[in-house]
C-alpha positions as CSV (number, residue, x, y, z in Angstrom):
1,M,-55.6,-55.9,-38.9
2,A,-57.3,-54.1,-41.6
3,V,-55.3,-51.6,-43.0
4,T,-56.9,-48.3,-42.8
5,G,-57.1,-44.9,-45.1
6,D,-54.8,-43.4,-42.4
7,Q,-52.2,-46.3,-42.3
8,Q,-52.3,-45.8,-46.1
9,T,-51.6,-42.4,-46.2
10,L,-49.0,-42.5,-43.5
11,H,-47.2,-45.3,-45.4
12,A,-47.6,-43.4,-48.7
13,A,-45.8,-39.9,-47.1
14,F,-42.9,-42.2,-46.0
15,Q,-42.4,-43.6,-49.3
16,K,-42.8,-40.1,-50.6
17,L,-40.1,-38.8,-48.0
18,S,-37.8,-41.7,-48.4
19,A,-37.8,-41.3,-52.6
20,A,-37.1,-37.6,-52.0
21,F,-34.1,-38.1,-49.9
22,K,-32.6,-40.9,-52.4
23,D,-33.3,-38.2,-55.3
24,L,-31.1,-35.6,-53.1
25,G,-28.4,-38.3,-53.0
26,A,-29.0,-38.5,-49.3
27,P,-30.0,-42.6,-48.8
28,H,-28.1,-42.3,-45.2
29,L,-31.4,-40.3,-44.1
30,V,-33.8,-43.3,-45.1
31,E,-31.2,-46.2,-44.0
32,N,-31.2,-44.4,-40.9
33,L,-34.7,-45.3,-39.8
34,Q,-34.7,-48.3,-37.5
35,P,-37.3,-51.2,-38.2
36,G,-40.7,-51.3,-36.7
37,A,-41.3,-51.6,-33.0
38,K,-42.4,-54.8,-31.6
39,P,-46.1,-54.6,-30.6
40,L,-44.7,-55.9,-27.0
41,A,-42.8,-52.8,-26.7
42,L,-46.0,-50.6,-27.6
43,S,-48.0,-52.4,-25.1
44,R,-45.3,-52.0,-22.3
45,L,-45.3,-48.2,-23.4
46,E,-49.0,-47.9,-23.0
47,Q,-48.8,-49.8,-19.5
48,K,-46.3,-47.0,-18.3
49,L,-48.4,-44.0,-19.7
50,G,-51.3,-45.1,-18.3
51,F,-53.4,-44.8,-21.5
52,A,-53.8,-46.4,-24.7
53,L,-51.6,-44.9,-27.7
54,P,-53.7,-43.6,-30.5
55,K,-54.0,-46.3,-33.4
56,V,-51.8,-44.0,-35.9
57,L,-49.2,-43.9,-33.3
58,R,-49.0,-47.6,-32.9
59,T,-48.7,-47.5,-36.8
60,L,-45.8,-45.3,-36.9
61,W,-44.1,-47.2,-34.4
62,L,-44.7,-50.5,-36.0
63,L,-43.7,-49.0,-39.3
64,H,-40.3,-47.5,-38.3
65,D,-39.2,-47.4,-34.4
66,G,-37.7,-43.8,-34.8
67,E,-34.2,-43.3,-36.1
68,K,-30.8,-44.6,-35.3
69,K,-29.0,-41.4,-34.9
70,P,-30.7,-38.3,-33.8
71,A,-28.2,-36.3,-36.1
72,H,-30.0,-37.4,-39.1
73,G,-33.8,-35.9,-38.8
74,F,-35.9,-37.9,-41.1
75,A,-38.7,-35.5,-40.4
76,A,-36.5,-32.4,-40.9
77,P,-35.6,-30.9,-38.5
78,F,-36.6,-33.4,-36.2
79,H,-35.6,-36.8,-35.5
80,L,-38.4,-39.4,-35.4
81,L,-38.0,-40.8,-31.6
82,P,-37.5,-44.8,-30.9
83,V,-40.3,-46.0,-28.5
84,A,-37.5,-46.3,-25.9
85,W,-36.9,-42.5,-26.0
86,V,-40.5,-41.3,-25.5
87,L,-40.6,-41.6,-21.7
88,N,-37.6,-39.4,-21.1
89,E,-38.9,-37.0,-23.4
90,R,-42.3,-36.6,-21.8
91,V,-41.0,-35.6,-18.7
92,T,-40.2,-32.1,-20.9
93,T,-43.2,-32.4,-22.6
94,L,-45.2,-32.4,-19.4
95,K,-43.4,-29.4,-17.9
96,R,-43.8,-27.5,-20.9
97,V,-47.3,-28.4,-20.9
98,E,-47.4,-26.6,-17.4
99,R,-45.6,-23.8,-18.2
100,L,-48.4,-23.3,-21.3
101,R,-51.2,-23.9,-18.3
102,S,-49.7,-20.9,-16.0
103,R,-49.4,-18.7,-18.9
104,P,-53.1,-17.9,-20.5
105,E,-52.0,-15.0,-22.5
106,T,-49.8,-17.5,-24.6
107,W,-53.1,-19.6,-25.1
108,P,-54.4,-18.3,-28.2
109,A,-51.2,-18.1,-30.0
110,S,-50.7,-21.8,-29.2
111,N,-54.1,-22.8,-30.6
112,T,-54.7,-25.5,-28.0
113,T,-58.2,-26.2,-26.9
114,E,-59.2,-26.0,-23.0
115,E,-59.3,-29.9,-23.0
116,E,-55.8,-30.2,-24.4
117,R,-54.3,-27.7,-21.9
118,A,-55.8,-29.9,-19.0
119,S,-54.7,-33.0,-20.5
120,T,-51.7,-35.4,-19.5
121,Q,-52.2,-37.6,-22.7
122,W,-49.2,-36.1,-24.4
123,V,-47.0,-38.1,-26.3
124,P,-43.7,-36.8,-27.7
125,L,-43.0,-38.5,-31.3
126,A,-40.2,-36.5,-32.8
127,A,-37.4,-34.3,-31.2
128,M,-34.7,-31.9,-31.8
129,K,-32.4,-29.9,-29.4
130,G,-34.9,-27.8,-27.4
131,S,-37.9,-28.9,-29.2
132,S,-40.1,-31.9,-29.9
133,V,-43.3,-32.7,-32.1
134,V,-46.1,-34.1,-29.7
135,M,-49.6,-35.4,-30.1
136,N,-52.4,-35.3,-27.7
137,A,-53.7,-38.6,-27.3
138,K,-57.3,-37.7,-26.8
139,S,-57.8,-34.9,-29.5
140,G,-54.9,-36.4,-32.2
141,R,-53.8,-32.9,-32.6
142,V,-49.9,-32.5,-33.4
143,F,-48.3,-29.4,-31.7
144,E,-44.4,-28.2,-31.8
145,C,-43.4,-28.3,-28.2
146,S,-40.7,-25.6,-27.4
147,E,-38.6,-23.9,-24.7
148,E,-40.1,-20.5,-26.1
149,D,-43.7,-19.4,-25.4
150,P,-46.2,-20.6,-26.4
151,A,-44.8,-23.8,-25.1
152,L,-47.2,-25.7,-27.5
153,R,-47.9,-24.4,-31.5
154,L,-50.3,-26.5,-33.3
155,L,-48.6,-28.0,-36.2
156,D,-51.4,-30.0,-37.9
157,E,-54.8,-31.4,-37.0
158,S,-53.5,-35.3,-37.4
159,V,-50.1,-37.2,-37.1
160,V,-51.4,-38.1,-40.8
161,G,-51.6,-34.4,-41.9
162,W,-48.5,-33.6,-40.3
163,F,-46.2,-36.3,-42.5
164,V,-48.2,-35.7,-45.5
165,A,-47.6,-32.0,-45.0
166,L,-43.6,-33.1,-44.6
167,A,-44.0,-35.4,-47.6
168,E,-45.4,-32.4,-49.7
169,R,-42.7,-30.1,-48.7
170,G,-39.9,-32.7,-49.1
171,P,-36.8,-31.8,-47.4
172,L,-35.9,-28.9,-45.9
173,E,-34.0,-26.0,-48.3
174,E,-31.5,-25.4,-46.4
175,E,-30.7,-28.5,-45.2
176,D,-30.5,-29.7,-48.9
177,D,-27.1,-28.6,-49.7
178,D,-25.9,-30.5,-46.2
179,L,-27.7,-33.6,-47.2
180,A,-24.8,-35.2,-48.8
181,D,-22.0,-33.8,-46.8
182,E,-23.7,-35.5,-43.4
183,E,-23.4,-39.2,-45.4
184,A,-19.3,-38.3,-45.4
């Protein structure tokens, strides 16, 4: 399989974030990343979802199958989900999408399209208590999915764009003091 520009950019963003965490004395956040998922696990996930994963999500999970411990968020403040957790988190995602559909007054703030609101092709890729990062498999756009209204808020036009923004931002400033403490 040929490596695409998106795949190279995603790899570069992971490397940049990894270097930033190591420079901050928090190598445990990088060590918390799991090895890549097996292609068979991704095929089984697709079968259960009922649709094909976008190539960028396959690339993400082939690179790292989420994190070992959810308390250590590589994509701060979110932790990357292992493939095995996607279906469970998706139940909450679909309930929140349904809530968004039922509240048209929140649509403008969500920045969702009519097609995205009607879609059931939502895939969670990262989470934290009460919130997650989800991708619409049809549009490729990435949203924060939350308990608060609007249930979805646009984060980026793509997974790659979201990761690049994380890498450019680096670790969250308010977490910098706590990074080394988490290792202890």
